[in-house]
C-alpha positions as CSV (number, residue, x, y, z in Angstrom):
1,M,97.2,7.6,69.1
2,S,93.8,6.4,69.6
3,E,91.3,7.3,66.9
4,K,89.6,9.7,68.8
5,E,92.5,11.6,69.3
6,R,93.6,11.5,65.9
7,I,91.0,13.2,65.2
8,A,90.5,15.7,68.0
9,F,94.7,16.5,66.6
10,I,93.6,17.1,62.7
11,E,90.8,19.3,64.3
12,K,93.0,20.9,66.5
13,L,95.3,21.8,63.4
14,A,92.1,23.3,61.1
15,E,91.6,25.4,64.2
16,L,95.6,26.5,64.2
17,D,95.1,27.3,60.4
18,D,92.1,29.6,60.3
19,M,94.1,31.4,63.7
20,A,96.9,31.6,61.8
21,E,95.0,32.7,58.2
22,K,93.5,35.9,60.5
23,A,96.6,36.8,61.8
24,G,98.3,37.0,58.2
25,G,99.5,33.6,57.8
26,Y,102.8,31.4,59.3
27,V,105.6,28.9,57.8
28,A,105.8,25.9,60.2
29,L,108.0,23.0,59.8
30,N,105.6,20.3,60.9
31,S,108.6,17.3,60.7
32,D,112.3,17.2,61.3
33,I,112.2,14.1,59.0
34,E,112.6,15.3,55.3
35,D,111.0,12.7,53.5
36,E,107.3,13.0,55.7
37,P,104.4,14.5,53.4
38,H,102.6,17.0,54.8
39,Y,99.2,17.7,54.3
40,N,96.6,20.7,54.1
41,Y,94.8,20.2,56.6
42,R,92.2,22.6,56.3
43,A,91.0,20.9,52.6
44,I,91.1,17.6,54.7
45,S,88.5,18.8,57.1
46,K,86.3,20.6,54.6
47,Y,86.3,17.4,52.6
48,C,85.7,15.3,55.4
49,K,82.4,17.9,56.7
50,E,81.4,17.4,52.8
51,K,80.9,13.7,52.4
52,G,79.8,13.3,55.9
53,I,83.2,10.8,57.0
54,E,86.2,11.9,59.7
55,P,89.2,12.2,58.7
56,L,90.6,8.7,58.9
57,D,87.7,7.5,57.0
58,M,89.7,8.5,53.9
59,T,91.2,6.1,52.0
60,I,95.1,6.4,51.3
61,R,94.3,7.9,47.9
62,E,91.9,10.6,48.8
63,L,94.3,11.7,52.1
64,N,97.7,11.7,49.5
65,S,95.3,14.0,47.3
66,F,96.0,16.5,50.5
67,I,99.8,16.0,50.1
68,V,101.1,19.8,50.1
69,H,104.7,20.0,47.9
């Protein structure tokens, strides 16, 4: 996946999250892999907009702060 495609993917996930919230929420399994982390994409998008960066410019430490447990 290219950098541009990753950014578009994260933006689409944020849009989906917004639509789901307006509809009352949703439950989705993000992966079949048990150990794969799950991220709060809305918070990542907001954080990046506030910092004026793209999601791919985040450090691992920054990204890890958005893991949902």
